[in-house]
C-alpha positions in Angstrom: 0.0 0.0 0.0 1.0 3.6 -0.3 -0.2 6.7 1.6 -1.1 9.8 -0.5 -2.3 12.9 1.4 -3.3 10.8 4.4 -5.2 8.3 2.3 -4.0 4.7 2.4 -4.4 3.0 -1.0 -3.9 -0.7 -1.2 -3.3 -3.3 -3.8 -5.8 -6.1 -4.1 -3.0 -8.4 -3.1 -2.9 -7.7 0.6 0.5 -9.5 0.9 2.1 -7.3 -1.7 4.0 -8.3 -4.8 7.5 -7.2 -3.8 9.8 -5.9 -6.5 8.1 -6.0 -10.0 9.1 -5.3 -13.5 6.8 -3.0 -15.6 5.2 -6.0 -17.2 4.6 -7.8 -13.9 3.1 -4.7 -12.4 0.6 -4.3 -15.3 -0.1 -8.0 -15.2 -0.9 -7.8 -11.4 -3.0 -4.6 -11.8 -0.9 -3.3 -8.9 -2.4 0.0 -7.6 0.8 1.2 -5.8 2.9 0.5 -8.9 0.5 2.5 -11.1 0.5 5.3 -8.5 4.3 5.4 -8.7 4.1 5.7 -12.5 1.5 8.5 -12.2 3.5 10.5 -9.7 6.6 10.1 -11.9 4.7 11.5 -14.9 3.4 14.4 -12.8 0.1 16.2 -12.5 0.3 18.5 -15.5 1.8 16.0 -18.0 -0.7 13.3 -16.8 -3.6 15.7 -17.5 -2.1 16.5 -20.9 -2.3 12.8 -21.7 -5.9 12.6 -20.7 -6.5 15.3 -23.3 -4.2 13.7 -25.9 -5.9 10.4 -25.7 -9.3 12.1 -26.2 -10.7 11.2 -22.8 -11.9 14.6 -21.9 -14.1 15.2 -25.0 -16.6 13.1 -27.0 -15.1 11.1 -29.8 -17.4 12.4 -32.4 -18.5 8.9 -33.5 -21.3 9.1 -36.1 -24.1 8.1 -33.7 -26.6 10.3 -32.0 -26.5 11.0 -28.3 -22.9 10.2 -27.5 -22.3 10.4 -23.8 -19.6 12.4 -22.0 -16.8 11.6 -19.6 -16.5 13.0 -16.1 -13.2 14.3 -14.9 -11.9 16.9 -12.4 -10.9 20.3 -13.9 -7.3 20.8 -14.7 -7.1 23.4 -11.8 -8.5 20.9 -9.3 -6.4 18.0 -10.6 -3.2 19.9 -10.4 -3.8 21.0 -6.9 -3.7 17.6 -5.2 -1.7 14.4 -5.6 -4.7 12.2 -4.5 -6.5 12.7 -7.8 -3.4 11.9 -9.7 -2.9 8.8 -7.6 -6.5 7.5 -8.1 -6.6 8.4 -11.8 -3.3 6.4 -12.3 -5.0 3.1 -11.5 -8.3 4.0 -13.1 -10.6 5.3 -10.3 -12.5 8.5 -9.5 -13.4 9.4 -13.1 -15.9 8.2 -15.7 -15.3 7.4 -19.4 -17.6 6.1 -22.1 -16.9 2.7 -23.6 -16.1 4.2 -27.0 -13.7 6.7 -25.5 -11.9 3.8 -23.8 -11.7 1.8 -27.0 -10.4 4.7 -29.0 -7.8 5.6 -26.3 -6.7 1.9 -25.9 -6.4 1.6 -29.7 -4.0 4.5 -29.7 -1.9 2.7 -27.1 -1.4 -0.3 -29.3 -1.7 0.7 -32.9 1.6 2.6 -33.0 0.4 5.5 -30.9 -2.2 7.2 -33.2 -5.6 8.4 -32.0 -8.3 7.9 -34.6 -11.9 9.0 -34.6 -14.2 5.9 -34.4 -16.9 5.6 -36.9 -19.8 3.3 -38.0 -20.4 4.3 -41.6 -17.3 4.0 -43.8 -18.9 5.6 -46.9 -22.2 6.6 -48.5 -23.0 5.8 -52.1 -25.6 7.3 -54.5 -28.0 5.3 -56.6 -25.3 4.8 -59.2 -22.7 3.6 -56.8 -20.7 6.8 -56.7 -19.1 7.7 -53.4 -21.0 10.7 -51.9 -19.3 10.9 -48.6 -16.4 8.9 -47.1 -15.0 8.8 -43.6 -11.7 10.5 -43.2 -9.3 7.8 -41.8 -6.5 10.3 -41.2 -5.2 10.0 -37.5 -6.2 12.9 -35.3 -2.8 13.0 -33.7 0.1 10.8 -32.5 -0.1 10.4 -28.7 2.8 8.1 -28.0 5.8 6.8 -30.0 5.9 3.6 -31.9 8.4 2.3 -29.4 6.1 3.1 -26.4 3.2 1.5 -28.2 5.2 -1.7 -28.8 6.0 -1.8 -25.1 2.3 -1.4 -24.2 1.5 -4.3 -26.5 4.1 -6.4 -24.8 2.8 -5.6 -21.4 -0.8 -6.2 -22.3 0.0 -9.6 -23.9 1.7 -10.5 -20.6 -1.6 -9.7 -18.8 -3.2 -12.5 -20.8 -0.3 -15.0 -20.8 0.8 -14.6 -17.2 -1.3 -12.0 -15.4 -4.9 -11.3 -14.3 -6.3 -11.8 -17.8 -5.2 -15.4 -18.3 -8.9 -16.5 -18.7 -8.9 -14.5 -21.9 -6.4 -16.8 -23.7 -7.6 -18.3 -27.0 -5.8 -21.3 -28.4 -3.9 -20.4 -31.6 -4.1 -16.6 -31.1 -1.9 -14.0 -29.4 -4.3 -12.0 -27.3 -3.5 -8.8 -25.3 -5.8 -7.2 -22.8 -6.5 -5.4 -19.6 -8.9 -6.2 -16.8 -10.9 -3.5 -15.0 -13.0 -3.1 -11.9 -15.0 0.1 -11.3 -16.9 1.0 -8.2 -20.5 2.2 -8.5 -21.4 5.1 -6.2 -24.0 4.8 -3.5 -24.6 1.1 -3.7 -23.3 -0.2 -0.4 -25.9 -2.0 1.7 -25.7 -4.2 4.9 -25.9 -7.3 2.7 -23.3 -5.9 0.3 -21.0 -3.7 2.4 -18.4 -3.4 -0.4 -20.9 -2.0 -2.9 -21.6 -2.9 -6.5 -19.0 -2.8 -9.3 -18.7 -3.0 -13.1 -16.0 -5.4 -14.2 -14.5 -5.4 -17.6 -12.0 -6.9 -20.0 -10.6 -4.9 -23.0 -9.0 -7.3 -25.4 -7.3 -7.2 -28.8 -5.7 -9.6 -31.2 -3.3 -10.4 -32.7 -1.2 -9.0 -29.9 1.8 -8.3 -32.2 -0.3 -6.7 -35.0 -3.7 -5.7 -33.6 -6.6 -5.9 -36.0 -9.6 -6.4 -33.7 -10.3 -4.7 -30.3 -13.3 -5.2 -28.1 -14.5 -4.2 -24.7 -16.7 -6.5 -22.6 -18.3 -5.4 -19.4 -20.5 -6.9 -16.7 -22.7 -4.5 -14.7 -23.3 -5.3 -11.1 -22.2 -9.0 -10.9 -22.7 -11.0 -7.8 -19.9 -10.6 -5.3 -17.5 -13.1 -3.9 -19.6 -13.8 -0.9 -22.3 -15.2 -3.2 -20.2 -16.9 -5.9 -17.1 -18.0 -4.0 -15.0 -16.4 -6.8 -13.1 -13.2 -6.5 -15.0 -10.5 -8.3 -12.8 -9.2 -11.1 -12.8 -8.6 -14.9 -10.3 -11.4 -15.2 -12.5 -14.0 -13.5 -15.9 -12.8 -14.6 -15.5 -11.3 -18.1 -12.3 -12.5 -19.7 -13.6 -16.1 -20.2 
């Protein structure tokens, strides 16, 4: 565990992992390790990345009623380390599924953020192209080298880490598990509250062509199932 501004933040492994490589820390979903990375990046640069990955604004996907994310303002974020610490391991903010897929794609495709779309092109009655989606990247967020490292780490999640249930024979799969707390859902029968668990997976891990996000809203908790409630256990299979 680590203490940030008097708040003690623990890893799900109460015994601790000891010394870890980057791949191992990602595979273990180790909160203290991600916090360390976030603190090393720093508040201002971290917030820059939120913007660069398109997480602060709608993606512009060609569907009506796209939802919006919920983040602290830059001023608020840059005034405390506790927000940075929690954001570093994926808590205390809200993103939409399409935002998450677009951002994760940028992490693994060589570092380029693209606008997601449904309709590739429109044709007139004679088969002529009337309108076509512009597939030009919006911007490059991280380098090709960094993207290759992310792919390597996320494949390790599936081969050796918390996403092992997402393995598919004959395919190299990469992915990341997730557990998000739902506000205001704690009860006497469920003192830890409800969660959303997820698994974001892509393949082939060395040359991604397909990415998908699977989520389970309010699954039964460990007290009922006897199985630890996580994206790796509940959704990755």
